[in-house]
C-alpha positions as CSV (number, residue, x, y, z in Angstrom):
1,M,55.5,59.8,-5.9
2,Y,58.3,57.7,-7.4
3,L,61.7,59.4,-7.8
4,Q,61.7,58.4,-11.5
5,E,58.5,60.4,-12.0
6,I,60.2,63.5,-10.5
7,D,63.0,63.1,-13.0
8,E,60.6,62.9,-15.8
9,I,58.7,66.0,-14.7
10,F,62.0,67.9,-14.2
11,N,63.3,67.0,-17.7
12,K,60.0,67.8,-19.4
13,Q,59.9,71.2,-17.8
14,K,63.4,71.9,-18.9
15,E,62.4,71.0,-22.5
16,Y,59.2,73.0,-22.3
17,Y,61.0,76.1,-21.0
18,S,63.5,75.9,-23.9
19,T,60.6,76.4,-26.4
20,Q,60.4,80.0,-25.2
21,I,56.6,79.8,-24.8
22,T,56.6,80.9,-21.2
23,K,58.5,84.1,-22.0
24,D,55.6,85.5,-24.0
25,V,53.8,88.2,-22.0
26,N,50.4,87.3,-23.3
27,F,51.0,83.7,-22.3
28,R,51.8,84.8,-18.8
29,I,48.6,86.8,-18.5
30,N,46.6,83.9,-19.8
31,Q,48.1,81.6,-17.2
32,L,47.2,84.1,-14.5
33,D,43.6,84.1,-15.7
34,K,43.6,80.3,-15.6
35,L,44.9,80.3,-12.1
36,K,42.2,82.8,-11.0
37,S,39.5,80.6,-12.6
38,A,40.9,77.5,-10.9
39,I,40.9,79.1,-7.5
40,Q,37.3,80.4,-7.9
41,E,36.2,76.9,-9.0
42,Y,37.9,75.2,-6.1
43,E,37.2,77.7,-3.4
44,E,34.7,75.4,-1.5
45,K,37.1,72.5,-1.8
46,I,39.9,74.6,-0.5
47,V,37.9,75.7,2.5
48,E,36.9,72.1,3.3
49,A,40.5,70.9,2.9
50,I,42.0,73.5,5.3
51,K,39.2,72.8,7.8
52,K,40.1,69.1,7.7
53,D,43.8,69.9,8.2
54,F,43.3,72.2,11.3
55,D,39.7,73.2,11.7
56,K,40.1,76.7,10.4
57,C,36.9,78.7,9.9
58,E,35.7,79.8,6.5
59,F,36.1,83.5,7.2
60,E,39.8,83.1,8.1
61,V,40.4,80.8,5.1
62,F,39.0,83.4,2.7
63,E,40.8,86.3,4.5
64,T,44.2,84.7,4.8
65,E,44.3,82.1,2.0
66,V,41.9,82.6,-0.9
67,G,41.0,86.3,-0.9
68,I,44.5,87.6,-0.5
69,T,45.7,85.3,-3.3
70,L,43.0,86.5,-5.7
71,S,43.8,90.1,-4.7
72,E,47.4,89.5,-5.6
73,I,46.5,88.1,-9.0
74,K,44.4,91.1,-9.8
75,H,47.2,93.5,-8.6
76,V,49.9,92.0,-10.9
77,R,47.9,91.0,-13.9
78,N,47.7,94.4,-15.7
79,K,51.3,95.3,-14.7
80,I,53.1,92.4,-16.3
81,K,53.6,94.1,-19.7
82,K,55.1,97.2,-18.1
83,W,57.4,95.3,-15.8
84,S,58.5,93.1,-18.7
85,E,59.6,96.0,-21.0
86,P,63.4,96.8,-21.1
87,Q,64.1,99.6,-18.8
88,K,66.3,102.4,-20.2
89,V,68.9,103.9,-17.8
90,K,71.4,106.7,-18.1
91,T,74.7,106.0,-19.9
92,P,77.9,107.7,-18.8
93,L,80.0,109.9,-21.1
94,T,82.6,107.2,-21.4
95,N,80.2,105.7,-23.9
96,P,79.2,108.6,-26.2
97,G,76.0,108.0,-28.1
98,A,75.4,104.6,-26.5
99,K,72.2,103.5,-24.8
100,T,71.8,101.2,-21.8
101,Y,68.8,98.9,-21.0
102,I,68.0,96.5,-18.3
103,Y,66.2,93.4,-19.6
104,K,64.3,91.0,-17.3
105,Q,65.1,87.3,-17.9
106,P,63.2,84.4,-16.4
107,Y,65.3,82.0,-14.4
108,G,63.8,78.8,-16.0
109,V,62.6,75.9,-14.0
110,C,61.8,76.9,-10.4
111,L,61.3,74.8,-7.3
112,I,58.7,76.2,-4.8
113,M,58.6,74.6,-1.4
114,S,55.8,75.7,0.9
115,P,54.8,75.3,4.6
116,W,51.7,74.0,6.3
117,N,50.6,77.0,8.4
118,Y,49.0,78.8,5.4
119,P,49.0,75.9,3.1
120,F,47.2,77.5,0.2
121,Y,48.4,81.1,0.2
122,L,52.1,80.4,0.9
123,C,52.0,77.9,-1.9
124,I,50.2,79.8,-4.6
125,S,51.6,83.3,-3.9
126,P,55.2,82.4,-4.9
127,L,53.7,80.5,-7.9
128,I,52.2,83.8,-9.1
129,G,55.7,85.2,-9.1
130,A,57.0,82.3,-11.1
131,I,54.2,82.7,-13.6
132,I,54.6,86.4,-14.1
133,G,58.3,86.0,-14.3
134,G,58.0,83.6,-17.3
135,N,59.2,80.5,-15.6
136,C,58.1,76.8,-15.2
137,A,57.5,75.6,-11.7
138,V,57.6,72.5,-9.6
139,V,55.5,73.0,-6.5
140,K,56.1,71.0,-3.3
141,P,53.4,71.6,-0.7
142,S,53.8,70.5,2.9
143,E,53.1,66.9,3.9
144,L,51.8,68.2,7.3
145,S,48.6,69.6,5.6
146,P,47.8,66.6,3.4
147,N,44.2,67.6,2.6
148,T,45.1,71.0,1.3
149,S,48.1,69.6,-0.6
150,K,45.8,67.1,-2.3
151,I,43.4,69.8,-3.5
152,I,46.2,72.0,-4.7
153,K,47.5,69.1,-6.8
154,E,44.1,68.3,-8.1
155,M,43.4,72.0,-9.0
156,I,46.8,72.6,-10.7
157,E,46.6,69.3,-12.7
158,K,43.2,70.2,-14.0
159,Y,44.2,73.6,-15.3
160,F,47.9,73.2,-16.2
161,N,50.2,70.7,-18.0
162,K,52.8,69.1,-15.8
163,E,55.5,70.3,-18.3
164,Y,54.6,73.8,-17.2
165,I,53.5,73.6,-13.6
166,A,53.6,70.4,-11.6
167,V,52.7,69.6,-8.0
168,I,54.7,66.9,-6.2
169,E,53.5,65.5,-2.9
170,G,55.5,63.4,-0.5
171,E,57.4,63.1,2.8
172,V,60.8,64.4,3.7
173,E,62.5,62.0,1.4
174,V,60.9,63.7,-1.6
175,N,62.1,67.1,-0.4
176,K,65.6,65.8,-0.1
177,Y,65.5,64.3,-3.6
178,L,64.1,67.5,-5.1
179,L,67.0,69.4,-3.6
180,T,69.5,67.2,-5.6
181,K,68.0,68.4,-8.9
182,K,69.6,71.3,-10.6
183,F,66.7,73.8,-10.6
184,D,67.3,77.3,-11.9
185,Y,65.8,78.9,-8.9
186,I,64.5,77.8,-5.4
187,F,61.8,79.6,-3.4
188,F,61.5,78.2,0.1
189,T,59.1,79.1,3.0
190,G,59.6,77.4,6.3
191,S,61.7,77.3,9.4
192,P,65.3,78.7,9.7
193,A,66.6,75.2,10.4
194,V,65.2,73.7,7.2
195,G,66.1,77.0,5.4
196,K,69.8,76.3,6.1
197,V,69.4,72.8,4.6
198,V,67.9,74.3,1.4
199,M,70.5,77.0,1.1
200,E,73.3,74.4,1.6
201,A,71.9,72.3,-1.2
202,A,71.4,75.4,-3.4
203,A,75.0,76.5,-2.8
204,K,76.4,73.2,-4.1
205,E,75.1,74.1,-7.6
206,L,75.1,77.9,-7.1
207,I,71.3,78.0,-7.5
208,P,69.9,81.4,-6.5
209,C,67.2,81.2,-3.9
210,T,64.7,83.2,-1.8
211,L,64.2,82.0,1.8
212,E,61.1,83.1,3.7
213,L,61.8,82.0,7.3
214,G,60.6,83.1,10.7
215,G,61.7,84.0,14.2
216,K,60.4,85.5,17.4
217,S,58.6,88.7,16.3
218,P,58.4,91.2,19.2
219,C,55.4,93.4,20.0
220,I,56.6,96.6,21.9
221,V,53.9,98.5,23.8
222,D,54.9,102.0,25.0
223,E,53.2,103.8,27.8
224,S,51.9,106.5,25.4
225,C,49.8,104.0,23.4
226,D,46.1,103.6,23.2
227,I,45.9,100.6,25.6
228,D,42.5,99.3,24.5
229,M,43.2,99.5,20.8
230,S,46.6,98.0,21.3
231,A,45.2,95.0,23.2
232,K,42.6,94.4,20.6
233,K,45.1,94.3,17.7
234,I,47.6,92.2,19.6
235,V,45.0,89.6,20.5
236,W,43.7,89.5,16.9
237,G,47.2,89.2,15.4
238,K,48.4,86.6,17.9
239,L,45.4,84.3,17.8
240,L,44.8,84.5,14.0
241,N,45.1,80.9,12.7
242,G,45.6,79.7,16.3
243,G,48.9,81.6,16.6
244,Q,50.4,79.6,13.7
245,T,51.5,82.6,11.7
246,C,55.1,83.4,10.9
247,I,54.6,87.1,11.5
248,A,52.4,86.7,14.6
249,P,53.5,88.9,17.6
250,D,55.5,86.2,19.3
251,Y,55.9,88.0,22.6
252,V,54.9,91.3,24.2
253,I,57.3,93.8,25.7
254,A,55.1,96.2,27.7
255,H,56.1,99.4,29.6
256,H,55.8,98.6,33.3
257,N,53.5,101.6,33.8
258,I,50.8,100.1,31.6
259,K,51.5,96.4,31.7
260,E,48.7,95.4,34.1
261,D,46.1,97.5,32.2
262,L,47.2,96.0,28.9
263,I,46.8,92.4,30.3
264,E,43.3,93.2,31.5
265,A,42.4,94.7,28.1
266,M,43.8,91.6,26.4
267,K,41.7,89.3,28.6
268,K,38.6,91.3,27.6
269,Y,39.2,90.9,23.9
270,I,40.0,87.2,24.1
271,K,36.5,86.8,25.7
272,L,34.9,89.2,23.2
273,F,36.4,87.4,20.2
274,Y,36.1,83.7,21.3
275,G,33.8,83.7,24.3
276,E,34.3,82.3,27.8
277,E,35.3,78.9,26.4
278,P,37.6,79.7,23.4
279,M,38.3,76.0,22.6
280,K,34.6,75.6,21.7
281,S,34.5,78.6,19.4
282,K,34.0,77.9,15.7
283,D,36.3,80.7,14.9
284,Y,39.3,79.4,16.9
285,T,41.8,77.3,15.0
286,S,43.3,74.0,16.1
287,I,47.0,73.2,16.3
288,I,48.2,71.4,13.2
289,N,49.2,68.1,14.8
290,E,50.0,66.3,18.1
291,R,53.7,66.9,17.9
292,H,53.3,70.7,17.7
293,F,50.5,70.5,20.3
294,N,52.9,68.8,22.8
295,R,55.7,71.2,21.9
296,I,53.5,74.3,22.6
297,T,51.9,73.0,25.8
298,G,55.5,72.1,27.0
299,L,56.3,75.8,26.9
300,I,53.7,76.8,29.5
301,D,54.9,77.7,33.0
302,E,51.7,77.2,35.0
303,N,53.1,79.3,37.8
304,K,53.1,82.4,35.5
305,V,49.8,81.9,33.7
306,V,47.4,84.8,34.3
307,Y,44.8,83.7,31.8
308,G,43.9,80.5,30.0
309,G,46.3,77.6,30.1
310,K,43.9,74.8,29.4
311,N,44.0,72.5,26.4
312,N,42.2,69.6,24.7
313,K,44.4,67.0,23.1
314,E,41.5,65.4,21.3
315,S,40.6,68.6,19.4
316,L,44.3,69.8,19.4
317,K,43.2,73.1,20.8
318,I,45.0,75.2,23.3
319,E,43.4,78.1,25.1
320,P,44.7,81.6,24.5
321,T,47.2,81.8,27.3
322,I,48.7,84.9,28.8
323,I,52.0,84.3,30.6
324,D,53.2,87.2,32.9
325,K,56.5,88.0,34.5
326,V,58.4,86.3,31.7
327,T,62.2,86.6,31.6
328,I,64.5,86.2,28.6
329,N,65.7,82.9,30.2
330,D,62.2,81.2,30.3
331,K,61.8,78.3,27.8
332,V,58.9,80.1,26.1
333,M,61.5,82.6,24.9
334,N,63.9,80.1,23.4
335,D,62.3,79.6,20.0
336,E,59.4,80.8,17.9
337,I,56.2,79.8,19.7
338,F,53.9,79.3,16.7
339,G,50.9,78.9,19.0
340,P,48.4,80.8,21.1
341,L,50.7,81.7,24.0
342,I,51.3,85.3,24.9
343,P,54.4,85.9,27.0
344,I,54.6,89.3,28.7
345,L,57.9,91.0,29.4
346,E,58.3,94.5,30.7
347,F,60.6,97.5,30.2
348,E,61.4,100.9,31.7
349,N,63.6,102.4,28.9
350,I,64.2,101.8,25.2
351,D,67.7,100.3,25.8
352,E,66.0,97.4,27.6
353,V,63.8,96.8,24.7
354,V,66.7,96.7,22.3
355,E,68.6,94.3,24.6
356,I,65.6,91.9,24.8
357,V,65.0,91.8,21.0
358,E,68.7,91.3,20.3
359,V,68.7,88.0,22.1
360,N,66.6,86.7,19.2
361,K,67.9,89.1,16.6
362,N,66.6,89.8,13.1
363,P,63.0,88.8,13.6
364,L,60.7,88.5,10.6
365,A,58.3,91.1,12.0
366,L,58.2,93.8,14.7
367,Y,55.2,95.7,16.0
368,V,55.3,98.9,18.1
369,F,52.3,100.5,19.8
370,T,53.0,104.1,20.7
371,K,51.9,107.8,20.2
372,D,55.4,109.0,20.7
373,K,57.0,109.7,17.3
374,N,60.5,109.6,18.7
375,F,60.0,106.3,20.4
376,E,58.6,104.9,17.1
377,E,61.5,106.1,15.0
378,T,64.1,104.9,17.5
379,I,62.7,101.4,17.5
380,I,62.6,101.3,13.7
381,S,66.1,102.6,13.3
382,R,67.9,100.7,16.1
383,I,66.4,97.2,15.6
384,S,67.0,95.0,12.5
385,F,63.9,93.2,11.4
386,G,62.0,92.1,8.2
387,G,59.0,94.4,8.4
388,G,56.1,95.3,10.6
389,C,53.5,97.8,11.8
390,V,53.1,100.8,14.0
391,N,49.9,100.6,16.0
392,D,48.8,97.3,14.3
393,T,49.9,93.8,13.7
394,I,50.1,91.5,10.7
395,M,48.6,94.0,8.2
396,H,51.8,95.0,6.4
397,I,51.6,91.6,4.6
398,S,48.4,92.7,2.8
399,N,50.1,95.5,0.8
400,H,51.0,94.2,-2.6
401,N,52.9,97.4,-3.3
402,A,55.5,96.7,-0.7
403,P,58.1,93.9,-0.3
404,F,57.7,91.2,2.2
405,G,60.7,89.3,3.5
406,G,63.1,88.7,6.4
407,I,66.7,89.5,7.2
408,G,69.5,87.3,8.5
409,N,68.0,84.3,10.4
410,S,64.4,85.3,9.3
411,G,65.1,85.1,5.6
412,I,66.9,86.1,2.4
413,G,65.1,88.1,-0.3
414,S,61.5,89.4,-0.6
415,Y,58.4,89.0,-2.7
416,H,54.8,90.2,-3.2
417,G,53.6,92.3,-6.1
418,K,56.4,93.7,-8.2
419,R,59.0,92.1,-5.8
420,S,57.6,88.7,-6.8
421,Y,58.3,89.5,-10.4
422,D,61.8,90.7,-9.5
423,A,62.4,87.6,-7.3
424,F,61.7,85.3,-10.2
425,T,63.7,87.2,-12.9
426,H,67.3,88.1,-13.5
427,E,68.2,91.6,-14.5
428,K,70.4,91.6,-17.6
429,T,72.2,94.8,-18.5
430,I,72.7,95.5,-22.2
431,L,74.7,98.4,-23.6
432,K,73.9,99.3,-27.2
433,S,76.9,101.1,-28.6
434,S,76.9,103.9,-31.2
435,S,79.3,104.4,-34.1
436,I,81.3,106.9,-32.0
437,D,84.5,105.4,-30.7
438,I,87.1,106.5,-28.2
439,P,90.5,105.8,-29.6
440,F,92.6,106.3,-26.4
441,K,90.9,103.3,-24.7
442,Y,92.9,100.9,-27.0
443,P,96.6,99.9,-26.4
444,P,99.4,100.8,-26.7
445,Y,98.6,103.3,-23.9
446,S,100.4,106.7,-23.8
447,K,100.7,109.3,-21.0
448,K,98.4,111.5,-22.9
449,A,95.8,108.8,-23.0
450,L,96.1,108.3,-19.2
451,Q,95.6,112.1,-18.7
452,L,92.5,112.0,-20.9
453,L,91.2,109.0,-19.0
454,K,91.6,110.7,-15.7
455,K,89.8,113.8,-17.0
456,A,87.0,111.7,-18.3
457,F,86.5,110.1,-14.8
458,E,86.5,113.6,-13.2
459,I,83.6,114.6,-15.5
460,L,81.5,111.5,-14.7
């Protein structure tokens, strides 16, 4: 897309937002209904596009891309009116007779930049937030999933005017140019490295932003756990989407007393889910491209592989690979894996767990498998992370009633459900004064006025 066309879209959206149309609650509901209809019409094309991008099976596409998006639309649709009403809050006695309200104000024209790993869901989910918040939106899907990006563009352009919602495709140069425009809000999902670039650009114009990033999400397995169930859920969460999930369990920290049994149980479930030859399974997802394929295979220490390790460059598939006796200094522990490798570290006490996690601090997710309530609570309270599960993986993202987001290096801000509405709106406090006035607040100030002021603050 030519840069001039980006300018035209940006200017038209600014003009359209100024008409106040997008602020109307019924308008927002109607746009959600249109989005739902669009997704339902394009479901088959979405499945085909994602399969072309990285051979993802139809079940996982519906589970993690289409179904969860439709579910979120349903969740927020009937709540928009309530969320949009001014919220009355208590007013202190310093303002006798006054009433205070919090009004929700849309930001305006928003930029949404989405990644390739869940190319539909992570593009449309923040768009839902922009719509229910009363904004216009420019959407930039990832160039690494071109087939899905093309379908998103086709779908949006069929159902929405560009002056309201526009999809812009292109390479890195387009991303850079978009970040020079003075948007009213930026929502970015991607790596911490690119997130810093986005935040730097936003800071130049003081543009508020949400950053949904990543990190090495630990999976802590205590000796009190149900080993079989733990292995089943770890394997599922790790190998979903070929391991290319920002909240996948990146590595396992297992208590040394149960580590060997856990590994054997994990082997069992890999075979159960994907057969003796996982790379031939129709349910096993490919790596997105050759660059990431080479990066992931380069992390494998063949001397420590206890299961898997094979790959097929032609199909861009890497076997589920369990790597044992890993230390914090191994290269597989340097960065987020984003692939089907399962490094296993071990621990004897909880201090060792905290020490390991702190090397890659503030992960986006954390998972703990245990029957010990004290162990569970200690992990949750001592370690800083975005969110997670006890005795499960991944599933916290499916609850539209709860916020999803990172902390520190794994992100800034949160969204989903009501938090998406909050993310794309500004809270505006309005005090409506009464006819009652307090004379001593005006100058010239006397000692008596100061005494009255001090007493007033004591009462508050």
